N, C-alpha and C positions, 0 to 999 in steps of 0.2 A: 600395798600398804605403805604409808609414810614411815620411814625408818630413821634411826639416829636423831632423835628429837633434841639436839643440843641447844643450849642457850646461845644467843647470838655472840656473846663475848667469848664463849668457849670455841665456837666455830671460827671466829676472827683470829683468836690466838693460834689455833691450829694452822690456819692459812699463813699467818705471819711466821710461824716456826717451820713452814715447809712440810708439815705433816698432812695437810688436807689440800689436795689439788684438783678435786673432782667438781662436777656440777653441784650446785647448791640446791637443786630441786629436791624437795622432800625433807630438807633439813630446817631446823629452827621453825617448826610450824607455828603459825599465828603471828609471826613477825614480818614486817615489811622488808622485802629484799629490793635491792636497787641496782640498776644498770649504772655504769660509770662513764662519764665523759670529762676529760681534763684537757683544757686548751690554754694557750697563752692569752693574756688579758686582751690583746689586740683583736682576737676573734671572739671573745666571750659575749659581747653584746649581740652580735649577729646570731650566735647560738641560742642565747636567751630568747631572742625574738623568734627564732625558729621553733623553740619549744612552746612558746605562747601561741604560735600559729598552728601548731600540730600537737594538740594535747593528747590525742589518742596514742600515738607511738611514744610521745615524750612527756608524760605527766611528771612535773617537777616535784620532788620531795624536798630538796634542799639545794641551795647554791652557797658554796663556801667563799669566804673572802680571799682575795689574791694571796697566794702563798700558803694558805692554811691547809693543814693536813688532818685536823681533828674536827669531825662534823658534830653539830649539836644533836644529831639524831643517834649518835653512838659515842658518848663521852668517853675519853680515854683511848679511842681507836685511832689508827693511823691509816688514812686513805691510800697511802703509797705502799703499804705493806700487808694490809689485812684482807686482800682479795685473793682467791685461789689461783688466779691467773690473769695476766694483763696482755694487752696488745699495744704495740707502738706503731704509729703510721707517720710517714714523712712524704709529703707531696702526693698523698693518696695511696701510697704503697705500704704494705705491711712489711716492717723491717725488723721486728722482734717480738718475742712472746716471753718476757721475763716473769720471774716469780714475784719480784717487787720492783718498784720504780723510784725508790728513794735516790738512787745514783743519778737519775735524770732530773731531779726536782729543781725547779727554778722559782724565785720569789714572785713571779708574775703569773704562775699557774692558777687557773680558776677551775674548781671542781664542781660538776653538776651531778647530782644523784637523781636518777629517773626511775620511776616505779616499774615493777616487774610482775608479770602474770604468775610467777611462782607463788606470790603472796596470797592468791585465792585458792590454790590447790588444796590446802588443808580443809577449807570450807567445803569444797566439792567432795572430797573423800568422806568427810563427816556426814554428808548428805547421801552417801552411798554410791557416788559416781566413781567408777574405776578409771584410772588414768594409766594408759598403756606404758608410757615412758617410765613411770615410777615402778610399775609392776616388773618391767624388764630391766630396771637399773640403767636406763639410758638418759641421755640429754634430750630435751624436747626438740622436735623437728621445727626448723625455721626456714622461711623461704623469702626471697625477693619477689616483689609483685609489680604490677603495672599501675598501682595506685600512687599517683603523684602527690608528694607533700607540697605544702605551700612554701615557696622559697623565702629566704631571708638573706639579704646581702649576697655573699659569695656561696651560700649554702643552698644546695638543691639536690633532689634525688627522689627515689621511690621508697614507699613504705616496705619494711620487712614485717612479716607476720609469723607467729608461732601457731602450730596446729596440734589439736588433740582430737582423736577419734571419739565420738560420743554416740551412744545408742540413740536412735531416733526418738524413742519415747522420753528421753531425758533432756533433749535439747532445750526445751522451754525452761526447765528448772536451772540448767546451766547458765542460760542467758540471765535469768533473774538473780542467781547467786553472784555471778561475776560482775553484774551491774552495780552491786553494792560497793565495789572496790575501784573507785574512780582513780586512785593513785596507783592501781595495778592494771591499767588499760581498760577497765570497765567491761562493757558488753563487747561481744565479737564484732568484727568488721565485715565478716562474710561467713556464710554457712553453705556447704554443698560444693557444687562444681568448681574445682580449683582453676580451671582454664579461664573462667570469667575474670579472675584477678591476675592472670598471666602466669600461672604455675602449670608447667607442662607435665611434670612427672613427680608425684608425691614420694616416690621411692628414692628420689635424689634431692634431698634438702640442701640448701646453700650453707646452712650452719646446723650443728646438732646432729642427731641420729634419726634415721628413718624408722618408723614403726608400722606394723600391719594395721589394716582397716578391715573389720569383719563385715559380713553382709548386712547385719542389722545396725550398722553404724554409719554416720556421716562425718566428714571432716569439718571441724569448726575452727575458725581462724581468728586470732586476736592480734591487734597491733602489738608490735614488739619493740623493746628498747634497744635492740641491735640496729635499729634504723639509723641512728647517728653514725655507726661504723660504716654502713654503706654510703651514707651521705658524705662522710669524710673522704671515702675513696672516690666517689663520683665527682665531688667538688674539688678534689686534689688539694685538700687543706695542707698548709706547710708543715704542721705538726699537731698531733694529738695523741692522747693515751686513752684507751678504753679498757673495759674488762674483756676477758676472753668469753665468747658466747657460752651462756649457761653458768658462768662462774661469777656470781653476784657478790656485792657488798651487802652484808646482812646487818640491818639497823636494829636498834633497841625499841623501835616504834611498833606498837601493836597494829596489826592489819585491821 
């Protein structure tokens, strides 16, 4: 069951105060959650084009003006403090995982808010679809794949996906429900055999936590907004800031 149904502003304040540092899965149900990508303005156009060319992993919710920290999707919020965890990359290498990034902030930083599949999980649960990672209090399992994203400028790499075990009888319903959420990656990109998309072992996710898959279930894979983190690494971007996997910025927008 989804627990801790905080309002978005309550969750953001708890993150800002350092009281909430966990995955946002199952929290603030009904509201759009967002993956985060912050880049210097010099790389922002390439990333904007990358999102437009790859709308499944990178559905854009909002792009902030250079230097801005308050998104229109969450008035009064601060994008540099209100996420439960951040990651900082330099030249493709992870160099830090701070609780806030205000100390790094520059006037040319451009923030991109990208839709997250957590946003449709409440709808799935309301339809009677059990979600294993929520039942077990874990982060969703995420994997790098062999699905190549359309490149843009210096940006290239493969898609990252999130996986949820779904009962075979419920797959069609899950596809239909998630398809209503275009800003949360929409329909799955793959169902079934993980090796087809380059995943060798479901028990070893690249991000998040592994969950068991029962005999009457199949793995269902959605495009994931962690894709830009992998693209930042594989493209060796000079600098970027992202959210820590599973730790989203929660907007005030209804899903």
